[in-house]
All heavy atoms as a GROMACS GRO file, in nm:
protein
  610
    1MET      N    1   1.653  -3.815   1.709
    1MET     CA    2   1.516  -3.798   1.755
    1MET      C    3   1.505  -3.722   1.886
    1MET      O    4   1.406  -3.668   1.914
    1MET     CB    5   1.462  -3.941   1.770
    1MET     CG    6   1.326  -3.952   1.739
    1MET     SD    7   1.227  -3.994   1.607
    1MET     CE    8   1.108  -4.083   1.678
    2GLY      N    9   1.619  -3.718   1.951
    2GLY     CA   10   1.615  -3.642   2.079
    2GLY      C   11   1.595  -3.489   2.061
    2GLY      O   12   1.534  -3.429   2.146
    3ALA      N   13   1.642  -3.438   1.951
    3ALA     CA   14   1.626  -3.294   1.923
    3ALA      C   15   1.484  -3.261   1.892
    3ALA      O   16   1.440  -3.147   1.924
    3ALA     CB   17   1.718  -3.258   1.812
    4ALA      N   18   1.414  -3.352   1.834
    4ALA     CA   19   1.273  -3.318   1.791
    4ALA      C   20   1.189  -3.303   1.915
    4ALA      O   21   1.077  -3.246   1.909
    4ALA     CB   22   1.219  -3.427   1.694
    5GLN      N   23   1.218  -3.376   2.019
    5GLN     CA   24   1.137  -3.369   2.139
    5GLN      C   25   1.158  -3.238   2.218
    5GLN      O   26   1.082  -3.212   2.311
    5GLN     CB   27   1.162  -3.495   2.223
    5GLN     CG   28   1.122  -3.617   2.158
    5GLN     CD   29   1.168  -3.743   2.241
    5GLN    OE1   30   1.242  -3.733   2.341
    5GLN    NE2   31   1.123  -3.858   2.198
    6LYS      N   32   1.263  -3.169   2.189
    6LYS     CA   33   1.293  -3.052   2.265
    6LYS      C   34   1.225  -2.920   2.217
    6LYS      O   35   1.251  -2.815   2.258
    6LYS     CB   36   1.442  -3.025   2.270
    6LYS     CG   37   1.521  -3.137   2.334
    6LYS     CD   38   1.589  -3.085   2.452
    6LYS     CE   39   1.657  -3.203   2.514
    6LYS     NZ   40   1.695  -3.173   2.648
    7ILE      N   41   1.145  -2.932   2.112
    7ILE     CA   42   1.080  -2.812   2.052
    7ILE      C   43   0.978  -2.757   2.152
    7ILE      O   44   0.891  -2.830   2.208
    7ILE     CB   45   1.007  -2.851   1.912
    7ILE    CG1   46   1.108  -2.895   1.815
    7ILE    CG2   47   0.923  -2.731   1.873
    7ILE    CD1   48   1.042  -2.945   1.687
    8SER      N   49   0.993  -2.632   2.187
    8SER     CA   50   0.908  -2.569   2.281
    8SER      C   51   0.798  -2.497   2.208
    8SER      O   52   0.812  -2.440   2.100
    8SER     CB   53   0.977  -2.481   2.375
    8SER     OG   54   1.034  -2.369   2.300
    9HIS      N   55   0.680  -2.496   2.271
    9HIS     CA   56   0.562  -2.423   2.211
    9HIS      C   57   0.547  -2.289   2.284
    9HIS      O   58   0.584  -2.281   2.398
    9HIS     CB   59   0.439  -2.506   2.215
    9HIS     CG   60   0.450  -2.630   2.140
    9HIS    ND1   61   0.438  -2.630   2.005
    9HIS    CD2   62   0.466  -2.762   2.181
    9HIS    CE1   63   0.452  -2.756   1.957
    9HIS    NE2   64   0.472  -2.838   2.068
   10ALA      N   65   0.489  -2.199   2.216
   10ALA     CA   66   0.455  -2.073   2.282
   10ALA      C   67   0.357  -2.084   2.390
   10ALA      O   68   0.255  -2.155   2.374
   10ALA     CB   69   0.402  -1.968   2.182
   11THR      N   70   0.384  -2.026   2.501
   11THR     CA   71   0.289  -2.032   2.611
   11THR      C   72   0.195  -1.919   2.615
   11THR      O   73   0.238  -1.806   2.578
   11THR     CB   74   0.366  -2.031   2.753
   11THR    OG1   75   0.450  -1.924   2.758
   11THR    CG2   76   0.454  -2.159   2.759
   12TYR      N   77   0.074  -1.945   2.652
   12TYR     CA   78  -0.027  -1.834   2.653
   12TYR      C   79  -0.012  -1.753   2.783
   12TYR      O   80  -0.010  -1.810   2.887
   12TYR     CB   81  -0.169  -1.896   2.640
   12TYR     CG   82  -0.275  -1.786   2.644
   12TYR    CD1   83  -0.299  -1.702   2.544
   12TYR    CD2   84  -0.353  -1.780   2.756
   12TYR    CE1   85  -0.400  -1.610   2.544
   12TYR    CE2   86  -0.457  -1.684   2.777
   12TYR     CZ   87  -0.477  -1.601   2.661
   12TYR     OH   88  -0.574  -1.505   2.672
   13LYS      N   89  -0.003  -1.621   2.772
   13LYS     CA   90   0.008  -1.541   2.880
   13LYS      C   91  -0.132  -1.475   2.907
   13LYS      O   92  -0.209  -1.467   2.820
   13LYS     CB   93   0.106  -1.429   2.864
   13LYS     CG   94   0.250  -1.472   2.848
   13LYS     CD   95   0.333  -1.358   2.800
   13LYS     CE   96   0.433  -1.322   2.911
   13LYS     NZ   97   0.512  -1.215   2.862
   14ASP      N   98  -0.155  -1.438   3.019
   14ASP     CA   99  -0.283  -1.367   3.060
   14ASP      C  100  -0.290  -1.232   2.986
   14ASP      O  101  -0.186  -1.165   2.979
   14ASP     CB  102  -0.303  -1.344   3.214
   14ASP     CG  103  -0.320  -1.480   3.280
   14ASP    OD1  104  -0.377  -1.576   3.218
   14ASP    OD2  105  -0.278  -1.492   3.403
   15PRO      N  106  -0.409  -1.189   2.946
   15PRO     CA  107  -0.411  -1.060   2.875
   15PRO      C  108  -0.384  -0.946   2.976
   15PRO      O  109  -0.420  -0.950   3.095
   15PRO     CB  110  -0.555  -1.053   2.825
   15PRO     CG  111  -0.633  -1.148   2.909
   15PRO     CD  112  -0.537  -1.252   2.947
   16ASN      N  113  -0.304  -0.850   2.926
   16ASN     CA  114  -0.271  -0.739   3.008
   16ASN      C  115  -0.376  -0.622   2.975
   16ASN      O  116  -0.382  -0.571   2.865
   16ASN     CB  117  -0.132  -0.683   2.968
   16ASN     CG  118  -0.082  -0.579   3.066
   16ASN    OD1  119  -0.155  -0.532   3.145
   16ASN    ND2  120   0.051  -0.554   3.055
   17VAL      N  121  -0.462  -0.604   3.074
   17VAL     CA  122  -0.572  -0.513   3.044
   17VAL      C  123  -0.522  -0.367   3.027
   17VAL      O  124  -0.577  -0.295   2.937
   17VAL     CB  125  -0.669  -0.514   3.172
   17VAL    CG1  126  -0.781  -0.416   3.154
   17VAL    CG2  127  -0.721  -0.658   3.193
   18ILE      N  128  -0.432  -0.320   3.095
   18ILE     CA  129  -0.378  -0.194   3.085
   18ILE      C  130  -0.321  -0.161   2.945
   18ILE      O  131  -0.348  -0.064   2.878
   18ILE     CB  132  -0.270  -0.157   3.190
   18ILE    CG1  133  -0.326  -0.172   3.336
   18ILE    CG2  134  -0.217  -0.015   3.166
   18ILE    CD1  135  -0.441  -0.081   3.363
   19LYS      N  136  -0.245  -0.270   2.895
   19LYS     CA  137  -0.189  -0.260   2.757
   19LYS      C  138  -0.298  -0.254   2.658
   19LYS      O  139  -0.286  -0.185   2.562
   19LYS     CB  140  -0.096  -0.380   2.739
   19LYS     CG  141  -0.013  -0.365   2.613
   19LYS     CD  142   0.066  -0.489   2.580
   19LYS     CE  143   0.182  -0.506   2.673
   19LYS     NZ  144   0.267  -0.621   2.632
   20GLU      N  145  -0.401  -0.336   2.666
   20GLU     CA  146  -0.511  -0.338   2.575
   20GLU      C  147  -0.588  -0.208   2.568
   20GLU      O  148  -0.627  -0.164   2.461
   20GLU     CB  149  -0.598  -0.456   2.603
   20GLU     CG  150  -0.539  -0.595   2.562
   20GLU     CD  151  -0.638  -0.707   2.578
   20GLU    OE1  152  -0.765  -0.676   2.577
   20GLU    OE2  153  -0.591  -0.817   2.579
   21ILE      N  154  -0.609  -0.146   2.689
   21ILE     CA  155  -0.676  -0.020   2.696
   21ILE      C  156  -0.588   0.085   2.626
   21ILE      O  157  -0.641   0.171   2.551
   21ILE     CB  158  -0.704   0.014   2.845
   21ILE    CG1  159  -0.813  -0.069   2.898
   21ILE    CG2  160  -0.741   0.167   2.848
   21ILE    CD1  161  -0.835  -0.054   3.050
   22PHE      N  162  -0.459   0.084   2.652
   22PHE     CA  163  -0.372   0.179   2.585
   22PHE      C  164  -0.374   0.163   2.430
   22PHE      O  165  -0.373   0.261   2.355
   22PHE     CB  166  -0.226   0.156   2.644
   22PHE     CG  167  -0.123   0.249   2.568
   22PHE    CD1  168  -0.121   0.384   2.602
   22PHE    CD2  169  -0.038   0.197   2.480
   22PHE    CE1  170  -0.026   0.461   2.533
   22PHE    CE2  171   0.055   0.268   2.413
   22PHE     CZ  172   0.064   0.402   2.445
   23TYR      N  173  -0.367   0.041   2.389
   23TYR     CA  174  -0.374   0.014   2.238
   23TYR      C  175  -0.502   0.066   2.188
   23TYR      O  176  -0.509   0.124   2.078
   23TYR     CB  177  -0.360  -0.132   2.208
   23TYR     CG  178  -0.217  -0.185   2.229
   23TYR    CD1  179  -0.191  -0.322   2.247
   23TYR    CD2  180  -0.107  -0.103   2.225
   23TYR    CE1  181  -0.066  -0.375   2.256
   23TYR    CE2  182   0.025  -0.153   2.242
   23TYR     CZ  183   0.047  -0.285   2.259
   23TYR     OH  184   0.166  -0.337   2.272
   24GLY      N  185  -0.610   0.036   2.253
   24GLY     CA  186  -0.750   0.078   2.201
   24GLY      C  187  -0.762   0.231   2.200
   24GLY      O  188  -0.811   0.290   2.095
   25ILE      N  189  -0.708   0.305   2.306
   25ILE     CA  190  -0.719   0.448   2.301
   25ILE      C  191  -0.628   0.504   2.194
   25ILE      O  192  -0.662   0.599   2.119
   25ILE     CB  193  -0.674   0.503   2.444
   25ILE    CG1  194  -0.782   0.474   2.539
   25ILE    CG2  195  -0.641   0.653   2.440
   25ILE    CD1  196  -0.745   0.503   2.689
   26THR      N  197  -0.504   0.446   2.175
   26THR     CA  198  -0.410   0.498   2.067
   26THR      C  199  -0.472   0.478   1.932
   26THR      O  200  -0.471   0.566   1.853
   26THR     CB  201  -0.277   0.424   2.082
   26THR    OG1  202  -0.232   0.446   2.216
   26THR    CG2  203  -0.184   0.481   1.983
   27LEU      N  204  -0.532   0.357   1.903
   27LEU     CA  205  -0.593   0.331   1.771
   27LEU      C  206  -0.706   0.417   1.752
   27LEU      O  207  -0.726   0.474   1.643
   27LEU     CB  208  -0.632   0.187   1.770
   27LEU     CG  209  -0.681   0.139   1.641
   27LEU    CD1  210  -0.578   0.144   1.532
   27LEU    CD2  211  -0.727  -0.008   1.650
   28GLY      N  212  -0.792   0.447   1.856
   28GLY     CA  213  -0.903   0.532   1.845
   28GLY      C  214  -0.867   0.676   1.815
   28GLY      O  215  -0.927   0.741   1.727
   29LEU      N  216  -0.763   0.722   1.874
   29LEU     CA  217  -0.722   0.858   1.856
   29LEU      C  218  -0.659   0.881   1.716
   29LEU      O  219  -0.679   0.984   1.650
   29LEU     CB  220  -0.611   0.906   1.973
   29LEU     CG  221  -0.674   0.932   2.099
   29LEU    CD1  222  -0.563   0.955   2.201
   29LEU    CD2  223  -0.776   1.046   2.098
   30CYS      N  224  -0.581   0.790   1.672
   30CYS     CA  225  -0.521   0.786   1.538
   30CYS      C  226  -0.634   0.778   1.427
   30CYS      O  227  -0.639   0.867   1.338
   30CYS     CB  228  -0.424   0.684   1.513
   30CYS     SG  229  -0.278   0.692   1.621
   31THR      N  230  -0.722   0.696   1.438
   31THR     CA  231  -0.840   0.686   1.351
   31THR      C  232  -0.921   0.805   1.352
   31THR      O  233  -0.964   0.848   1.245
   31THR     CB  234  -0.916   0.560   1.375
   31THR    OG1  235  -0.833   0.447   1.383
   31THR    CG2  236  -1.022   0.530   1.277
   32GLY      N  237  -0.950   0.853   1.469
   32GLY     CA  238  -1.033   0.980   1.477
   32GLY      C  239  -0.966   1.098   1.412
   32GLY      O  240  -1.027   1.180   1.358
   33GLY      N  241  -0.828   1.106   1.430
   33GLY     CA  242  -0.754   1.220   1.375
   33GLY      C  243  -0.752   1.209   1.229
   33GLY      O  244  -0.774   1.313   1.158
   34LEU      N  245  -0.742   1.090   1.165
   34LEU     CA  246  -0.752   1.078   1.024
   34LEU      C  247  -0.884   1.115   0.967
   34LEU      O  248  -0.899   1.172   0.872
   34LEU     CB  249  -0.712   0.929   0.976
   34LEU     CG  250  -0.565   0.890   0.996
   34LEU    CD1  251  -0.550   0.743   0.970
   34LEU    CD2  252  -0.480   0.977   0.904
   35TRP      N  253  -0.990   1.067   1.039
   35TRP     CA  254  -1.132   1.101   0.998
   35TRP      C  255  -1.154   1.250   1.005
   35TRP      O  256  -1.218   1.305   0.921
   35TRP     CB  257  -1.227   1.028   1.095
   35TRP     CG  258  -1.368   1.026   1.057
   35TRP    CD1  259  -1.467   1.109   1.114
   35TRP    CD2  260  -1.433   0.977   0.944
   35TRP    NE1  261  -1.586   1.097   1.052
   35TRP    CE2  262  -1.570   1.010   0.941
   35TRP    CE3  263  -1.391   0.890   0.839
   35TRP    CZ2  264  -1.655   0.965   0.849
   35TRP    CZ3  265  -1.479   0.845   0.746
   35TRP    CH2  266  -1.614   0.890   0.753
   36LYS      N  267  -1.105   1.309   1.103
   36LYS     CA  268  -1.121   1.460   1.121
   36LYS      C  269  -1.044   1.533   1.007
   36LYS      O  270  -1.102   1.632   0.956
   36LYS     CB  271  -1.069   1.502   1.261
   36LYS     CG  272  -1.115   1.632   1.302
   36LYS     CD  273  -1.261   1.636   1.332
   36LYS     CE  274  -1.299   1.763   1.400
   36LYS     NZ  275  -1.442   1.786   1.392
   37MET      N  276  -0.924   1.482   0.976
   37MET     CA  277  -0.845   1.551   0.870
   37MET      C  278  -0.929   1.534   0.735
   37MET      O  279  -0.930   1.629   0.647
   37MET     CB  280  -0.711   1.487   0.857
   37MET     CG  281  -0.625   1.540   0.968
   37MET     SD  282  -0.454   1.477   0.969
   37MET     CE  283  -0.433   1.376   0.835
   38HIS      N  284  -0.991   1.422   0.716
   38HIS     CA  285  -1.068   1.398   0.592
   38HIS      C  286  -1.187   1.501   0.586
   38HIS      O  287  -1.207   1.554   0.480
   38HIS     CB  288  -1.122   1.252   0.596
   38HIS     CG  289  -1.224   1.221   0.492
   38HIS    ND1  290  -1.194   1.212   0.360
   38HIS    CD2  291  -1.354   1.205   0.496
   38HIS    CE1  292  -1.301   1.183   0.280
   38HIS    NE2  293  -1.407   1.177   0.375
   39HIS      N  294  -1.253   1.516   0.696
   39HIS     CA  295  -1.363   1.616   0.694
   39HIS      C  296  -1.315   1.757   0.682
   39HIS      O  297  -1.384   1.835   0.620
   39HIS     CB  298  -1.444   1.592   0.825
   39HIS     CG  299  -1.538   1.484   0.816
   39HIS    ND1  300  -1.659   1.488   0.754
   39HIS    CD2  301  -1.526   1.357   0.862
   39HIS    CE1  302  -1.719   1.368   0.766
   39HIS    NE2  303  -1.641   1.286   0.825
   40TRP      N  304  -1.202   1.792   0.736
   40TRP     CA  305  -1.146   1.925   0.720
   40TRP      C  306  -1.112   1.953   0.574
   40TRP      O  307  -1.144   2.053   0.520
   40TRP     CB  308  -1.021   1.953   0.803
   40TRP     CG  309  -1.050   1.969   0.947
   40TRP    CD1  310  -1.168   2.016   1.002
   40TRP    CD2  311  -0.957   1.945   1.054
   40TRP    NE1  312  -1.154   2.015   1.149
   40TRP    CE2  313  -1.029   1.976   1.174
   40TRP    CE3  314  -0.831   1.896   1.058
   40TRP    CZ2  315  -0.962   1.964   1.303
   40TRP    CZ3  316  -0.770   1.889   1.188
   40TRP    CH2  317  -0.837   1.917   1.305
   41ASN      N  318  -1.063   1.850   0.501
   41ASN     CA  319  -1.027   1.864   0.363
   41ASN      C  320  -1.155   1.882   0.279
   41ASN      O  321  -1.159   1.968   0.194
   41ASN     CB  322  -0.950   1.734   0.315
   41ASN     CG  323  -0.898   1.748   0.182
   41ASN    OD1  324  -0.867   1.866   0.133
   41ASN    ND2  325  -0.877   1.643   0.106
   42ASN      N  326  -1.263   1.803   0.314
   42ASN     CA  327  -1.391   1.826   0.240
   42ASN      C  328  -1.445   1.959   0.266
   42ASN      O  329  -1.502   2.023   0.173
   42ASN     CB  330  -1.494   1.712   0.284
   42ASN     CG  331  -1.460   1.578   0.221
   42ASN    OD1  332  -1.389   1.567   0.121
   42ASN    ND2  333  -1.519   1.476   0.271
   43GLN      N  334  -1.433   2.006   0.387
   43GLN     CA  335  -1.494   2.136   0.424
   43GLN      C  336  -1.418   2.250   0.350
   43GLN      O  337  -1.481   2.341   0.299
   43GLN     CB  338  -1.486   2.162   0.579
   43GLN     CG  339  -1.543   2.286   0.623
   43GLN     CD  340  -1.528   2.306   0.775
   43GLN    OE1  341  -1.447   2.230   0.840
   43GLN    NE2  342  -1.613   2.384   0.837
   44LYS      N  343  -1.283   2.236   0.337
   44LYS     CA  344  -1.203   2.333   0.269
   44LYS      C  345  -1.237   2.335   0.126
   44LYS      O  346  -1.249   2.438   0.067
   44LYS     CB  347  -1.060   2.304   0.282
   44LYS     CG  348  -0.961   2.396   0.225
   44LYS     CD  349  -0.815   2.366   0.245
   44LYS     CE  350  -0.774   2.265   0.142
   44LYS     NZ  351  -0.634   2.237   0.136
   45ARG      N  352  -1.253   2.218   0.055
   45ARG     CA  353  -1.294   2.212  -0.088
   45ARG      C  354  -1.430   2.272  -0.106
   45ARG      O  355  -1.451   2.345  -0.210
   45ARG     CB  356  -1.292   2.069  -0.136
   45ARG     CG  357  -1.154   2.025  -0.166
   45ARG     CD  358  -1.156   1.904  -0.248
   45ARG     NE  359  -1.152   1.783  -0.156
   45ARG     CZ  360  -1.206   1.663  -0.196
   45ARG    NH1  361  -1.263   1.644  -0.303
   45ARG    NH2  362  -1.203   1.572  -0.098
   46THR      N  363  -1.530   2.248  -0.028
   46THR     CA  364  -1.661   2.299  -0.040
   46THR      C  365  -1.653   2.457  -0.022
   46THR      O  366  -1.720   2.533  -0.098
   46THR     CB  367  -1.760   2.243   0.076
   46THR    OG1  368  -1.754   2.100   0.059
   46THR    CG2  369  -1.896   2.297   0.054
   47LYS      N  370  -1.576   2.504   0.073
   47LYS     CA  371  -1.570   2.650   0.093
   47LYS      C  372  -1.506   2.720  -0.028
   47LYS      O  373  -1.546   2.830  -0.075
   47LYS     CB  374  -1.485   2.679   0.220
   47LYS     CG  375  -1.486   2.825   0.251
   47LYS     CD  376  -1.421   2.849   0.386
   47LYS     CE  377  -1.426   2.991   0.424
   47LYS     NZ  378  -1.312   3.071   0.426
   48GLU      N  379  -1.407   2.652  -0.084
   48GLU     CA  380  -1.337   2.713  -0.205
   48GLU      C  381  -1.431   2.712  -0.318
   48GLU      O  382  -1.436   2.806  -0.396
   48GLU     CB  383  -1.208   2.632  -0.236
   48GLU     CG  384  -1.093   2.650  -0.140
   48GLU     CD  385  -0.981   2.554  -0.173
   48GLU    OE1  386  -0.995   2.460  -0.258
   48GLU    OE2  387  -0.877   2.569  -0.104
   49SER      N  388  -1.516   2.607  -0.333
   49SER     CA  389  -1.607   2.615  -0.447
   49SER      C  390  -1.712   2.711  -0.428
   49SER      O  391  -1.745   2.785  -0.526
   49SER     CB  392  -1.681   2.477  -0.448
   49SER     OG  393  -1.592   2.373  -0.476
   50TYR      N  394  -1.767   2.739  -0.304
   50TYR     CA  395  -1.860   2.842  -0.287
   50TYR      C  396  -1.797   2.977  -0.308
   50TYR      O  397  -1.864   3.072  -0.353
   50TYR     CB  398  -1.927   2.828  -0.150
   50TYR     CG  399  -2.029   2.725  -0.147
   50TYR    CD1  400  -2.030   2.619  -0.052
   50TYR    CD2  401  -2.152   2.737  -0.223
   50TYR    CE1  402  -2.128   2.520  -0.053
   50TYR    CE2  403  -2.249   2.643  -0.223
   50TYR     CZ  404  -2.242   2.541  -0.136
   50TYR     OH  405  -2.342   2.447  -0.131
   51ASP      N  406  -1.678   2.999  -0.261
   51ASP     CA  407  -1.600   3.126  -0.283
   51ASP      C  408  -1.591   3.158  -0.432
   51ASP      O  409  -1.615   3.262  -0.478
   51ASP     CB  410  -1.466   3.127  -0.212
   51ASP     CG  411  -1.488   3.134  -0.065
   51ASP    OD1  412  -1.591   3.174  -0.017
   51ASP    OD2  413  -1.382   3.106   0.004
   52LEU      N  414  -1.550   3.055  -0.512
   52LEU     CA  415  -1.542   3.077  -0.657
   52LEU      C  416  -1.670   3.099  -0.719
   52LEU      O  417  -1.681   3.180  -0.813
   52LEU     CB  418  -1.475   2.948  -0.722
   52LEU     CG  419  -1.321   2.932  -0.694
   52LEU    CD1  420  -1.281   2.789  -0.755
   52LEU    CD2  421  -1.243   3.041  -0.758
   53LEU      N  422  -1.776   3.038  -0.670
   53LEU     CA  423  -1.911   3.064  -0.724
   53LEU      C  424  -1.960   3.202  -0.697
   53LEU      O  425  -2.011   3.275  -0.777
   53LEU     CB  426  -2.003   2.958  -0.667
   53LEU     CG  427  -2.143   2.946  -0.721
   53LEU    CD1  428  -2.140   2.915  -0.874
   53LEU    CD2  429  -2.230   2.843  -0.646
   54GLN      N  430  -1.924   3.244  -0.574
   54GLN     CA  431  -1.972   3.377  -0.532
   54GLN      C  432  -1.891   3.489  -0.604
   54GLN      O  433  -1.948   3.590  -0.644
   54GLN     CB  434  -1.951   3.400  -0.382
   54GLN     CG  435  -2.010   3.521  -0.330
   54GLN     CD  436  -2.006   3.537  -0.181
   54GLN    OE1  437  -1.934   3.454  -0.113
   54GLN    NE2  438  -2.080   3.619  -0.119
   55LYS      N  439  -1.763   3.464  -0.633
   55LYS     CA  440  -1.683   3.561  -0.714
   55LYS      C  441  -1.719   3.566  -0.857
   55LYS      O  442  -1.691   3.662  -0.928
   55LYS     CB  443  -1.534   3.532  -0.700
   55LYS     CG  444  -1.479   3.564  -0.562
   55LYS     CD  445  -1.326   3.572  -0.558
   55LYS     CE  446  -1.269   3.446  -0.613
   55LYS     NZ  447  -1.118   3.437  -0.597
   56GLY      N  448  -1.785   3.464  -0.908
   56GLY     CA  449  -1.826   3.457  -1.045
   56GLY      C  450  -1.720   3.391  -1.130
   56GLY      O  451  -1.728   3.393  -1.258
   57ASP      N  452  -1.625   3.323  -1.078
   57ASP     CA  453  -1.521   3.250  -1.150
   57ASP      C  454  -1.573   3.122  -1.219
   57ASP      O  455  -1.527   3.078  -1.323
   57ASP     CB  456  -1.398   3.221  -1.072
   57ASP     CG  457  -1.312   3.341  -1.024
   57ASP    OD1  458  -1.342   3.449  -1.095
   57ASP    OD2  459  -1.236   3.330  -0.932
   58ILE      N  460  -1.670   3.065  -1.150
   58ILE     CA  461  -1.735   2.944  -1.211
   58ILE      C  462  -1.890   2.963  -1.202
   58ILE      O  463  -1.948   3.046  -1.122
   58ILE     CB  464  -1.701   2.812  -1.121
   58ILE    CG1  465  -1.747   2.825  -0.977
   58ILE    CG2  466  -1.553   2.789  -1.136
   58ILE    CD1  467  -1.726   2.699  -0.906
   59THR      N  468  -1.959   2.886  -1.284
   59THR     CA  469  -2.106   2.883  -1.284
   59THR      C  470  -2.153   2.744  -1.280
   59THR      O  471  -2.071   2.655  -1.328
   59THR     CB  472  -2.158   2.953  -1.405
   59THR    OG1  473  -2.113   2.897  -1.521
   59THR    CG2  474  -2.136   3.107  -1.414
   60VAL      N  475  -2.268   2.723  -1.236
   60VAL     CA  476  -2.327   2.584  -1.222
   60VAL      C  477  -2.452   2.583  -1.313
   60VAL      O  478  -2.535   2.667  -1.314
   60VAL     CB  479  -2.364   2.552  -1.081
   60VAL    CG1  480  -2.428   2.420  -1.070
   60VAL    CG2  481  -2.245   2.562  -0.990
   61VAL      N  482  -2.452   2.471  -1.396
   61VAL     CA  483  -2.553   2.452  -1.492
   61VAL      C  484  -2.619   2.312  -1.458
   61VAL      O  485  -2.552   2.216  -1.452
   61VAL     CB  486  -2.516   2.455  -1.638
   61VAL    CG1  487  -2.628   2.422  -1.729
   61VAL    CG2  488  -2.449   2.586  -1.674
   62VAL      N  489  -2.753   2.312  -1.434
   62VAL     CA  490  -2.817   2.182  -1.402
   62VAL      C  491  -2.893   2.143  -1.526
   62VAL      O  492  -2.984   2.217  -1.580
   62VAL     CB  493  -2.912   2.199  -1.277
   62VAL    CG1  494  -2.984   2.062  -1.251
   62VAL    CG2  495  -2.832   2.242  -1.158
   63GLU      N  496  -2.872   2.024  -1.579
   63GLU     CA  497  -2.943   1.966  -1.696
   63GLU      C  498  -3.028   1.856  -1.648
   63GLU      O  499  -2.984   1.748  -1.587
   63GLU     CB  500  -2.836   1.917  -1.794
   63GLU     CG  501  -2.894   1.864  -1.921
   63GLU     CD  502  -2.795   1.811  -2.014
   63GLU    OE1  503  -2.708   1.892  -2.052
   63GLU    OE2  504  -2.797   1.693  -2.035
   64ASP      N  505  -3.165   1.866  -1.656
   64ASP     CA  506  -3.260   1.766  -1.616
   64ASP      C  507  -3.284   1.676  -1.730
   64ASP      O  508  -3.314   1.710  -1.847
   64ASP     CB  509  -3.385   1.825  -1.569
   64ASP     CG  510  -3.370   1.887  -1.428
   64ASP    OD1  511  -3.293   1.836  -1.355
   64ASP    OD2  512  -3.445   1.985  -1.401
   65ASP      N  513  -3.261   1.550  -1.715
   65ASP     CA  514  -3.295   1.447  -1.809
   65ASP      C  515  -3.409   1.361  -1.752
   65ASP      O  516  -3.443   1.375  -1.632
   65ASP     CB  517  -3.168   1.357  -1.832
   65ASP     CG  518  -3.166   1.278  -1.962
   65ASP    OD1  519  -3.270   1.292  -2.037
   65ASP    OD2  520  -3.073   1.216  -1.986
   66LYS      N  521  -3.464   1.263  -1.824
   66LYS     CA  522  -3.568   1.190  -1.775
   66LYS      C  523  -3.520   1.087  -1.662
   66LYS      O  524  -3.584   1.066  -1.564
   66LYS     CB  525  -3.638   1.114  -1.882
   66LYS     CG  526  -3.721   1.201  -1.973
   66LYS     CD  527  -3.795   1.126  -2.071
   66LYS     CE  528  -3.883   1.214  -2.161
   66LYS     NZ  529  -3.960   1.146  -2.252
   67LYS      N  530  -3.398   1.040  -1.682
   67LYS     CA  531  -3.342   0.946  -1.593
   67LYS      C  532  -3.242   1.008  -1.485
   67LYS      O  533  -3.248   0.974  -1.376
   67LYS     CB  534  -3.266   0.836  -1.665
   67LYS     CG  535  -3.345   0.725  -1.720
   67LYS     CD  536  -3.254   0.617  -1.771
   67LYS     CE  537  -3.323   0.492  -1.787
   67LYS     NZ  538  -3.244   0.380  -1.838
   68TYR      N  539  -3.162   1.107  -1.538
   68TYR     CA  540  -3.054   1.150  -1.453
   68TYR      C  541  -3.063   1.307  -1.455
   68TYR      O  542  -3.109   1.373  -1.542
   68TYR     CB  543  -2.924   1.117  -1.499
   68TYR     CG  544  -2.907   0.964  -1.517
   68TYR    CD1  545  -2.903   0.903  -1.640
   68TYR    CD2  546  -2.886   0.883  -1.411
   68TYR    CE1  547  -2.884   0.768  -1.654
   68TYR    CE2  548  -2.869   0.747  -1.417
   68TYR     CZ  549  -2.877   0.689  -1.548
   68TYR     OH  550  -2.866   0.559  -1.553
   69SER      N  551  -3.019   1.366  -1.342
   69SER     CA  552  -2.991   1.511  -1.336
   69SER      C  553  -2.840   1.529  -1.326
   69SER      O  554  -2.763   1.464  -1.248
   69SER     CB  555  -3.052   1.571  -1.206
   69SER     OG  556  -3.192   1.562  -1.209
   70ARG      N  557  -2.787   1.615  -1.425
   70ARG     CA  558  -2.651   1.630  -1.437
   70ARG      C  559  -2.616   1.775  -1.387
   70ARG      O  560  -2.700   1.863  -1.424
   70ARG     CB  561  -2.605   1.612  -1.578
   70ARG     CG  562  -2.627   1.470  -1.624
   70ARG     CD  563  -2.559   1.447  -1.766
   70ARG     NE  564  -2.572   1.315  -1.803
   70ARG     CZ  565  -2.671   1.272  -1.889
   70ARG    NH1  566  -2.748   1.360  -1.943
   70ARG    NH2  567  -2.675   1.146  -1.933
   71ILE      N  568  -2.511   1.795  -1.324
   71ILE     CA  569  -2.464   1.922  -1.273
   71ILE      C  570  -2.333   1.942  -1.339
   71ILE      O  571  -2.238   1.865  -1.326
   71ILE     CB  572  -2.458   1.932  -1.122
   71ILE    CG1  573  -2.596   1.910  -1.057
   71ILE    CG2  574  -2.398   2.064  -1.085
   71ILE    CD1  575  -2.600   1.909  -0.907
   72TYR      N  576  -2.314   2.054  -1.415
   72TYR     CA  577  -2.194   2.090  -1.472
   72TYR      C  578  -2.138   2.216  -1.420
   72TYR      O  579  -2.213   2.308  -1.386
   72TYR     CB  580  -2.222   2.119  -1.629
   72TYR     CG  581  -2.268   1.996  -1.703
   72TYR    CD1  582  -2.396   1.980  -1.743
   72TYR    CD2  583  -2.171   1.901  -1.741
   72TYR    CE1  584  -2.436   1.876  -1.814
   72TYR    CE2  585  -2.212   1.778  -1.807
   72TYR     CZ  586  -2.353   1.773  -1.846
   72TYR     OH  587  -2.385   1.667  -1.916
   73VAL      N  588  -2.014   2.211  -1.386
   73VAL     CA  589  -1.943   2.335  -1.335
   73VAL      C  590  -1.861   2.389  -1.456
   73VAL      O  591  -1.770   2.322  -1.506
   73VAL     CB  592  -1.848   2.299  -1.217
   73VAL    CG1  593  -1.772   2.417  -1.171
   73VAL    CG2  594  -1.927   2.238  -1.101
   74ILE      N  595  -1.892   2.513  -1.490
   74ILE     CA  596  -1.824   2.578  -1.601
   74ILE      C  597  -1.731   2.684  -1.541
   74ILE      O  598  -1.767   2.771  -1.462
   74ILE     CB  599  -1.929   2.645  -1.690
   74ILE    CG1  600  -2.022   2.530  -1.735
   74ILE    CG2  601  -1.856   2.709  -1.806
   74ILE    CD1  602  -2.140   2.585  -1.812
   75MET      N  603  -1.610   2.680  -1.587
   75MET     CA  604  -1.512   2.770  -1.531
   75MET      C  605  -1.483   2.882  -1.635
   75MET      O  606  -1.491   2.879  -1.746
   75MET     CB  607  -1.379   2.701  -1.501
   75MET     CG  608  -1.396   2.590  -1.396
   75MET     SD  609  -1.239   2.512  -1.360
   75MET     CE  610  -1.220   2.576  -1.200
   0.00000   0.00000   0.00000
């Protein structure tokens, strides 16, 4: 029973403000970079679509229905 009484518990340390600021800035920069790369990818795909449309490689047909409007891209 003597060994069971020697279990130590984790002690709470004061928060380190500098470390938390560093973690927040790092997380914000990483997340912002991923978000920016996502938007660059969307911008590239949109530009490629407009370029193909302008060259005449694809055409767009809009079909109006009573409930839905459908857009078909024909290559």
